[in-house]
C-alpha positions in Angstrom: 69.1 70.6 133.2 70.4 72.1 136.4 71.4 69.4 138.9 70.4 70.4 142.4 71.0 67.1 144.1 67.9 65.0 143.4 67.2 65.4 139.7 67.3 62.3 137.5 68.9 63.0 134.2 66.8 62.0 131.1 69.1 62.9 128.3 69.2 66.7 128.7 72.5 68.5 129.1 73.4 68.6 132.8 74.8 71.6 134.7 76.1 71.4 138.2 74.6 74.1 140.4 77.0 76.3 142.4 75.5 75.4 145.8 75.9 71.7 145.0 79.5 72.1 144.0 80.2 73.9 147.2 78.5 71.1 149.2 80.6 68.5 147.4 83.8 70.5 148.2 82.9 70.7 151.9 82.2 67.0 152.1 85.3 66.1 150.3 87.4 68.1 152.7 85.7 66.3 155.6 86.6 62.9 154.0 90.2 63.9 153.4 90.5 65.2 157.0 89.1 61.9 158.3 91.5 59.9 156.2 94.5 61.9 157.3 93.7 62.0 161.0 91.9 58.6 161.5 93.7 55.7 163.2 91.5 52.9 162.0 92.0 51.1 158.7 89.7 52.3 155.9 88.8 49.4 153.6 90.0 49.9 150.0 91.8 53.1 150.8 94.7 52.2 153.1 94.1 48.4 152.9 93.7 45.8 150.1 90.3 44.5 149.1 88.6 41.2 149.4 90.8 38.5 150.8 93.6 41.0 151.0 91.7 43.5 153.2 94.1 42.8 156.1 97.1 44.0 154.1 98.0 47.6 155.2 99.2 49.9 152.4 102.0 52.4 152.8 101.8 55.9 151.3 103.3 55.0 148.0 100.9 52.0 147.6 97.9 54.1 148.5 98.8 56.6 145.8 98.6 53.8 143.2 95.8 51.7 144.7 92.7 53.6 143.5 93.9 53.3 139.9 94.7 49.6 140.4 91.2 48.9 141.7 89.8 49.8 138.4 92.2 48.3 135.9 92.9 45.0 137.8 89.2 44.0 137.9 88.3 44.8 134.3 88.2 41.1 133.2 84.9 41.1 131.2 84.2 41.2 127.5 81.4 41.5 125.0 78.5 41.5 124.6 78.4 45.1 125.8 75.5 46.9 127.4 73.6 49.0 124.9 74.4 52.8 124.9 71.2 53.8 126.6 71.8 51.4 129.4 75.4 52.7 129.9 74.1 56.3 130.1 71.5 55.2 132.7 74.3 53.5 134.6 76.4 56.6 134.6 73.5 58.7 135.7 72.8 56.4 138.6 76.5 56.6 139.6 76.2 60.4 139.5 73.1 60.3 141.7 74.9 58.2 144.2 77.8 60.7 144.3 75.4 63.5 145.0 74.3 61.8 148.2 76.0 62.9 151.5 77.6 59.5 152.2 79.8 59.4 149.2 82.4 62.1 149.7 84.1 61.9 146.2 85.5 65.2 144.9 83.7 67.8 143.0 86.3 67.3 140.2 85.2 63.7 139.8 81.5 64.7 139.7 82.3 67.4 137.1 84.2 64.8 135.0 81.3 62.4 135.1 78.8 65.2 134.2 81.0 66.2 131.2 81.2 62.6 130.0 77.4 62.4 130.2 77.1 65.6 128.2 79.5 64.6 125.5 78.2 61.1 124.8 81.1 59.2 126.3 80.0 55.5 126.3 82.2 53.0 128.1 82.1 49.4 126.8 80.5 47.6 129.8 80.1 43.8 129.8 76.6 42.4 130.4 77.5 38.8 131.1 80.2 36.8 133.0 80.0 38.9 136.1 80.8 36.5 139.0 81.7 39.0 141.7 79.8 39.5 144.9 78.9 43.0 143.7 79.3 44.8 140.4 83.1 45.4 140.4 83.7 43.9 137.0 81.2 46.0 135.0 81.9 49.1 137.1 85.7 48.8 136.6 85.1 48.5 132.8 82.9 51.6 133.0 85.2 53.8 135.0 88.7 52.8 134.0 87.8 54.6 130.7 87.9 57.9 132.8 91.6 57.2 133.2 92.1 56.7 129.5 92.2 52.9 129.8 90.0 50.3 128.2 87.4 50.6 125.5 84.4 52.9 124.7 81.8 52.7 122.0 81.8 55.5 119.4 78.7 55.0 117.3 78.9 51.3 118.1 82.6 51.0 117.2 85.0 49.8 119.9 87.5 52.6 120.4 90.4 53.1 122.9 89.2 55.2 125.8 92.3 57.4 125.5 91.5 58.3 121.9 87.8 59.1 122.8 88.9 61.4 125.6 91.5 63.2 123.4 88.8 63.7 120.7 86.8 65.5 123.4 89.7 67.6 124.5 89.6 65.9 127.9 92.7 64.7 129.8 92.4 61.4 131.6 91.1 61.8 135.2 93.5 61.4 138.1 91.9 59.6 141.0 92.1 61.0 144.5 91.9 59.0 147.8 89.0 56.6 147.9 87.6 57.6 144.6 88.5 54.4 142.8 86.8 52.4 145.5 83.7 54.5 145.4 83.4 54.1 141.6 83.1 50.3 141.9 80.9 49.9 144.9 77.1 49.5 145.1 74.8 48.0 142.6 73.8 50.7 140.0 73.7 48.1 137.3 71.0 46.1 139.2 69.1 49.3 139.9 69.2 50.3 136.3 68.0 46.9 135.1 65.2 46.9 137.7 64.0 50.3 136.5 64.0 49.3 132.9 62.5 45.9 133.6 59.7 47.5 135.7 58.9 50.0 132.9 58.7 47.2 130.3 56.6 45.0 132.6 54.1 47.8 133.2 53.7 48.3 129.4 53.2 44.6 128.9 50.6 44.4 131.6 48.7 47.1 129.9 49.0 45.4 126.5 48.0 42.0 128.0 45.0 43.6 129.6 44.0 44.7 126.1 44.6 41.3 124.6 42.5 39.7 127.3 39.7 42.2 126.6 39.9 41.4 122.9 39.5 37.7 123.6 36.5 38.3 125.8 35.0 40.5 123.1 35.7 38.1 120.2 34.6 34.9 121.9 31.5 36.6 123.4 32.6 35.3 126.8 30.0 35.6 129.7 30.8 38.6 131.8 29.8 37.5 135.3 33.1 35.9 136.1 34.7 39.4 135.6 32.6 41.1 138.3 34.8 43.4 140.4 32.9 42.2 143.5 34.9 38.9 143.1 38.2 40.8 143.9 37.4 41.1 147.6 40.2 43.2 149.2 42.6 42.7 146.3 43.0 46.2 144.8 45.2 45.1 141.9 42.6 42.5 140.9 39.7 44.9 141.4 41.3 47.6 139.2 42.0 45.1 136.4 38.4 43.8 136.5 37.0 47.3 136.4 39.3 48.1 133.4 38.3 45.0 131.6 34.6 45.6 132.1 35.0 49.1 130.7 36.8 47.8 127.6 34.2 45.1 126.8 31.1 47.0 127.9 28.4 46.7 125.3 30.0 43.9 123.4 28.2 40.8 122.2 27.8 37.9 124.7 27.1 34.4 123.2 24.0 33.0 124.8 25.1 29.4 124.2 28.3 29.7 126.1 28.2 28.8 129.8 31.9 29.3 130.5 34.7 30.7 128.4 38.0 28.8 128.2 40.0 29.0 131.4 42.8 31.1 129.7 40.1 33.8 129.2 38.6 33.6 132.7 41.8 33.6 134.7 43.5 36.4 132.8 42.6 39.1 135.3 44.1 37.1 138.2 47.3 36.5 136.3 47.5 40.2 135.4 46.8 41.2 139.0 49.7 39.1 140.2 52.1 40.6 137.6 50.9 44.1 138.6 51.5 43.4 142.3 55.0 42.0 141.7 55.9 44.9 139.5 54.8 47.3 142.1 56.9 45.5 144.7 59.9 45.8 142.5 59.4 49.5 142.0 59.1 50.1 145.8 62.3 48.2 146.3 64.5 50.2 143.9 63.0 53.4 145.2 64.1 52.3 148.7 67.6 51.9 147.4 67.7 55.7 146.8 67.6 56.2 150.5 70.4 53.7 151.4 74.1 54.3 151.3 75.7 52.3 148.4 79.3 53.0 149.0 81.4 50.8 151.2 82.7 52.2 153.4 80.3 55.1 153.4 81.2 58.3 155.0 78.4 58.8 157.7 78.6 61.3 160.6 82.3 61.8 160.2 83.2 58.1 160.2 83.8 55.4 157.6 81.1 52.8 157.9 81.2 49.5 155.9 78.0 48.6 154.0 76.5 45.9 151.9 75.0 47.9 149.0 76.8 45.5 146.6 74.4 42.7 147.6 71.3 43.6 145.6 69.5 40.3 146.5 66.2 42.1 147.2 66.3 43.6 143.7 67.4 40.3 142.1 64.8 38.1 143.7 62.0 40.5 142.8 63.2 40.7 139.2 63.2 36.9 139.2 59.6 36.9 140.5 58.5 39.4 137.9 60.1 37.3 135.2 58.1 34.3 136.5 54.9 36.4 136.4 55.6 37.4 132.8 56.2 33.7 131.9 52.7 32.9 133.2 51.2 35.8 131.2 52.9 34.4 128.1 51.4 30.9 128.8 47.9 32.3 129.2 48.3 34.5 126.1 49.4 31.6 123.8 46.5 29.5 125.0 44.0 32.3 124.3 45.5 32.7 120.8 44.9 29.0 120.1 41.3 29.3 121.3 40.7 32.3 119.0 41.9 30.2 116.0 39.5 27.3 116.9 36.0 27.6 115.3 34.5 25.6 118.2 35.2 28.6 120.5 35.0 31.5 118.1 32.2 30.5 115.8 34.4 31.9 113.0 36.1 30.1 110.1 38.8 27.6 111.1 42.3 29.2 111.6 40.7 32.6 111.0 41.0 32.4 107.2 38.3 33.3 104.8 39.2 30.3 102.7 40.0 27.3 105.0 42.0 24.5 103.4 43.6 26.3 100.5 44.9 29.0 102.9 46.6 28.5 106.3 45.3 31.6 108.0 46.9 32.5 111.3 48.0 29.0 112.5 51.6 29.8 111.5 51.4 32.9 113.7 50.4 30.8 116.7 53.4 28.6 116.0 55.6 31.8 116.2 54.0 32.5 119.6 54.7 28.9 120.7 58.3 29.3 119.8 58.5 32.5 121.8 56.9 30.8 124.8 59.3 27.9 124.6 62.2 30.4 124.9 60.3 32.4 127.6 59.8 29.4 129.8 63.5 28.7 130.1 64.0 32.1 131.7 61.8 31.2 134.7 64.7 29.6 136.6 65.8 32.1 139.3 69.1 33.8 138.4 69.7 35.2 141.9 70.2 31.8 143.5 73.4 29.8 143.4 76.4 31.3 145.3 80.0 30.2 144.7 83.1 30.9 146.8 85.4 33.6 145.4 88.3 35.6 146.8 89.6 32.5 148.6 86.4 32.3 150.6 86.3 35.9 151.7 83.4 36.6 149.3 81.3 33.5 149.4 77.9 34.8 148.4 76.8 36.5 145.2 73.4 38.1 144.5 73.6 37.9 140.7 71.0 40.6 140.5 72.4 41.8 137.2 71.6 38.3 135.7 68.1 38.5 137.0 67.8 41.9 135.3 69.1 40.4 132.0 66.6 37.5 132.2 63.8 40.0 132.9 64.9 42.0 129.8 64.8 38.8 127.7 61.5 37.7 129.1 59.9 41.0 128.2 61.2 40.7 124.6 59.6 37.3 124.2 56.3 38.4 125.8 56.1 41.5 123.5 56.3 39.1 120.5 53.6 36.8 122.0 51.4 39.8 122.7 51.8 41.0 119.1 50.8 37.6 117.8 47.6 37.6 120.0 46.7 41.2 119.0 46.9 40.3 115.3 44.8 37.1 115.9 42.2 39.0 117.8 42.1 41.8 115.2 41.6 39.2 112.4 38.9 37.5 114.3 37.0 40.7 114.8 37.4 41.5 111.1 36.0 38.1 110.0 33.1 38.5 112.4 32.0 41.5 110.4 30.9 43.5 113.4 32.6 46.4 115.2 32.8 44.8 118.7 32.8 46.6 122.0 33.1 50.4 121.7 35.9 50.5 124.2 38.1 48.4 121.9 37.4 49.9 118.5 40.3 52.3 118.6 42.6 49.4 119.6 41.4 47.3 116.7 42.0 50.2 114.3 45.5 50.7 115.8 46.5 47.0 115.2 45.0 47.1 111.7 47.0 50.2 110.9 50.2 48.2 111.4 49.0 44.7 110.4 46.0 44.9 108.0 43.5 42.0 108.0 44.3 39.0 105.9 42.0 38.1 103.0 44.8 35.8 101.7 48.0 34.4 103.1 51.1 36.6 103.1 54.4 36.7 104.9 53.6 38.4 108.2 57.1 38.4 109.7 58.0 42.0 108.9 54.6 43.3 109.9 54.8 41.4 113.3 58.1 43.0 113.9 56.7 46.4 113.3 53.8 45.7 115.7 56.3 44.5 118.3 58.2 47.8 117.9 55.0 49.7 118.2 54.1 47.8 121.4 57.5 48.4 122.9 57.2 52.1 122.1 54.0 52.3 124.1 
């Protein structure tokens, strides 16, 4: 893939276009000129950082400072980010460096592109990050460019110097301001927001399907799902229209006045999750237009920024996690109703032989366990600042933690969703009719992974396969 300045790498080999390299060189010359001729202190270049920002550095200290910024802040440890997340983090850092406000050298950008192309995977901690920004994980990520620290080679912790040597690459020598630029901003939070949004969107689609299955199997009255009840809420209207399409033509039980609440309110819960997910996406897209370096080089001057304080991303990830928790609660309740003959009109516990066989009640217990773990993730991760740097840095966003909680919440909800899908599929099988035409392909898809039960069997491996299929889209 030829990088022209705005492309987002997706795993293809990257090549820097000549016009982009020339632009990087011009900007870098402007930065170096401003550093050489400027009279004002430039944070992190000719001064210390944090509480020591008022300490002026002489020429010798400046020459060592950029390297020290990376190695002195690498205080984290395992567990490490998975390789795919590390690559995304490096890609986001590359994207930042291609923006006009960065001013790092073309050599550093080339080195970063080479490492993306040769599968260089720094060991980046995913917990214990108590800084005001992301200096701990970013220092771990980029000290490896200097041949310091640890990388993951096929999952094995390997000294960075050995990994570079194996690729025929010499350790990178940082120029003025490049160390500071490598550890500024919030690319980890942006990466987690992007990944969390993608998983949430997939879950919302799957939960729309499970809601439709419950409506179809229980023969729920359809009037409550009329799109006219959405008013001006486009998210709710779209979901109601989709649900109506899926269950159109399905059986409606004439003796049922109202379906269980978990069935009736599903569209509203889904609409809220959809709205929060859209808000998160709009937020990280806005980040692409904002300088993340601090100080950024803007209009020939060094301007301090606050791109390390990703509170708007963190709070929205917290909100999306809470929305997923509510979807999980609704889903587990629907699953219980599907197992209850009073609501389904089917054999108790969805077994063909009630009593001698347990049916799918153990599956509901798996879902309850997943929900128990999911609920504990609803506490906002972004809130709770603590003084650091002797009071100079007295607020943290903890957006990375919100992203990790969102990741965990999605994992639990995928498991809950798989449990409900199997329960709905079994109910439709025992009913002996095909159900709504819009759902028949989905029933067949679930049964291709988890066939109907005529007798009890250990479902654990099959559920894991269905979870993997759900996550794969």
